[in-house]
N, C-alpha and C positions, 0 to 999 in steps of 0.2 A: 965558675962555682958561682958567682954572683948571680948568674942569668937562671941558673940551676935553683940557686934558692927562692930567686923572685918566683919562679914559677911553681915550686911547692907552696908557698904562700898565697901565691894567687888560687891554685886547686882547691886549697882550705878554704879560704874565703867563701868560693864559690860552693863548696860542699854544704859550707854552714847556712850560705843563703839558700840553697836550693834544698835542704833538707824538710823544711817544715810542707814545701809543695810534693815531694816525694812521701811523706808521711799521711798528706790528705789523699792522695792516690791510693796508699797502701790500706787505709781506714776504710775507703768507699769499698776495697775487694772483701774485707775480713767480714766476719758474722759479727752479732752483737756480743757474743759470749767471748769471743778473740778478742777483742777490742781492749776487754779491760783485763786481759790476761797478764799476770805478772811471771816471770820478767817478759816484756814484751816482746813478740815476734816481729821480724822484720821481713818477713813476706809471709801471705797468706795462706793457712794450713787449707781451709777449705774457703775455695774463692766465690766471691756472692756476683753475680751479674744483674744487680738492682738499676741500673741505668733505664733502662724500658719503662718498667714500674714506676720508678720516680719522677719522671717525665710525664705519664698519664697520669698519676694520682694527683700529685700537686699541680697540674696545669702549667708547669715550665713553659711550654709555646707560649701562653698569655702572658707572662711576666717578661720572657725576653724579647716579645715583641713590643711591650711598652718602652722596655729598656732601649731597645733598638730605636725606635720614634723618637724618644728625647735624646738621644745620644745622636742622631742624625740632625734635628732640629738645631741641638746647642752649637754642631761642629758648622753648619751652614750658615748660622747667625754669629758665631763667632768670627768665621773667616770674613765675611761681609762686611762685618764692620771694623776688624781689627787688622786688615791688609792695609787701609789707606791708611790708618793713623801709624800703623808701622812704617811704613813709606815715610811720612812727613817726619817722625820722630829720627829717621835715618839721615835725612836729605838737609833740613833746616836747624840750624846749629845757630843756639842763641841762650840767654839764660833762661827764659820762661820754658822752652822746649825740657832743657834739663830739670826744671822744678815740675813739668810736667812728667817726664820719665821717672822721678823719684816719686811722686805721688803714684803712678801706676805701680810700682814697685813694692809699697806700702799697702796699696790694695791687695795684694799677694797674701800679705801675711794674716791678715784678717779671717780667722776659720769660719765654716758655715755654722757650727754651733751658736756663734756669736752674733751671724748677720738672720739667722732663720726667724727670730720671734719679731724683730722690727718689718722683716719683709712679710711674713704672714698677715702683721695688721695691718700692713698696708694695703696689699693685695687682697684683705677680706674687704676692706672701705672701698676700694675700688670695683669690686666685683669679678676680680679676675679668678678667684678660688671656683667659679662655677666652669672653668675650664682648667683643672688640675695641672694636667700634663703641658699646656702652655706656661702656665704659672713657672713649673718647675724647670723647663725650658728658658726662661727667662732669668730666674735667678742663678742656675747654672751657667750661662752665657756671663753674668755680671762676675761671677767668680773666676771661671778660667779665660777669660778676655786679656787681664795683665799677662798672664802666661803665655798667651798667645801673640800678643803685639810686644813682648820681649824677646822671642825665640824668633819671630818674624823680621823682627827690626835688623838682627844678627845679619839675615839673609841678603836684606837689601843694603847694610854697610857692605858687603862683600862685593858688591856689584859697583863697576868703576863709573865714576861720577862723568867720565869724559863721553860715555855711550850716550846718556840722555843729551849731554850738553851738544852732541853732534845730531841728534835728532831735532834739538829746537833750532841748531842752524840751520838744517834742510828744510825748516818751515813745518814742523809738526809742534802741535799746540803740547802744553804740558800733560795735559789730559791724554793726550794721544801718546806720547812719550812713554806714559805711565802702564797704558794699557799694551802699547806694540813693543815697546823695548824693554820694561821693567820686570813686568809680569811673567813673561817668557822665560827670563833668566833667573827669576828667582822662583818657578815653578815647583822644584824638587823640595827647596824649603820650607813652603806653602804648605806641599803636599805632604811633608814628615811633621810639619807642625800641627797640621789639621789632624792627622792621624793618632797624635797625641792627646789630643783635645779629645777624640772620638772615645780611644779606650779612657780616659778618665771620666769622659760623662756616660759610659755605658755602666760603670761601678760606682754611681751617685747613689746616696744614701739618705743623707741628712733631708735634704728639701723633698725629696719624694715620700721619706716617710712623715714629713710634718705637712705637707700642703695637698696631698693626697688621701681622701679618706676612704674611697670605694676600694675595694678590695680587687675587683676586675680590672683597674688600671693603675695598679702598682706595679713597681718595678722589680727584677729580678733578685736585686739586692735585699729589699723587704719580705720578699716570696720567702725568701730564707728562715722568716721567723716561724713557720707554718710549722717547721720541726722541734720546736721546743716549746712543752706545756710546763704548766705550775709547778710538777712533782717530777718530774722525767725526760730527758732530750733524745731524741733518736740521732746517737751520731753517726751512726753508717748511711742513714737519710741524709744528713746534713753533710757529710763528706763526699755522698754520691752527687747530691745536686749542686756542690760547689765544684766537685769535677768539671760535670759537664759545663756550668757556666764559664768556667776558668778556660777550657780547653780551647774555645775558638780566639780567646784573646793571646793565649801563648803560641797560636798557629800566625796568626796574623805579625804578631811582635817579632817572631822566628823568621818570617819571611822579608820584613822591612827592617831588621835590624841594622844593616850596614847603613841603610838610607837614614835612620834613626838618629845613629850615631854619627854620622856626617854632617846632617842637619843642626844637631845639638852642637857640633864645634865650630860650626859655619862663623867666621866674624872673629874667631879668636886670635887668629894670627894673621899680619897681615905681608 
């Protein structure tokens, strides 16, 4: 009986969590009149297929391409910089390492809205705003790097230290042991963490909205504002745009959900 009760509670929480997603797809298929109908309908009476029209009229291909470039750049940069840092934090244990880990965790608390003004001023002074997508990549990397280090560190902690010590006894250097022993064993955790960083960066809004002035360089999240006018909002267009934008992310998450969960829980148990 306890198991059935927990199952019902779990299904109810899942339904509550997924309802906004369902309502987004439902609104994308409704007509403008039916959207504001009361009482609301839970299935479209007159299905509207405006996906291709929204894609072409709003230039979604350009927006998604910019989001993809920024997400890939952030993922590559965070993986390159964060993997070595995560390895050091997992292997070297002293009071300074603990202080560094605490500082890294505190950096994750800072919101983008708080950091965007000093970042804008600094990038403007050094002339980096002339390449706004690079500026967004650097700012977003600084934001997600603490998360990457913390999650990737748990993966390295799970790898037995004895394997690395055996490689050192056999004549391998510390760098050689890292590249030939540690990285292959931790590749699944690194892959999962990189996917999470990619998904988070693909939906970045604050830095893109603040650091990019040209419309042709804006990301897909900023492009959503084209449906909002001073007097009225195109809710059907907004939901259609959001459905096109979110669907690939959902597909990637569904395909990698087992690896993502295992990567997040890595290192939690000994």
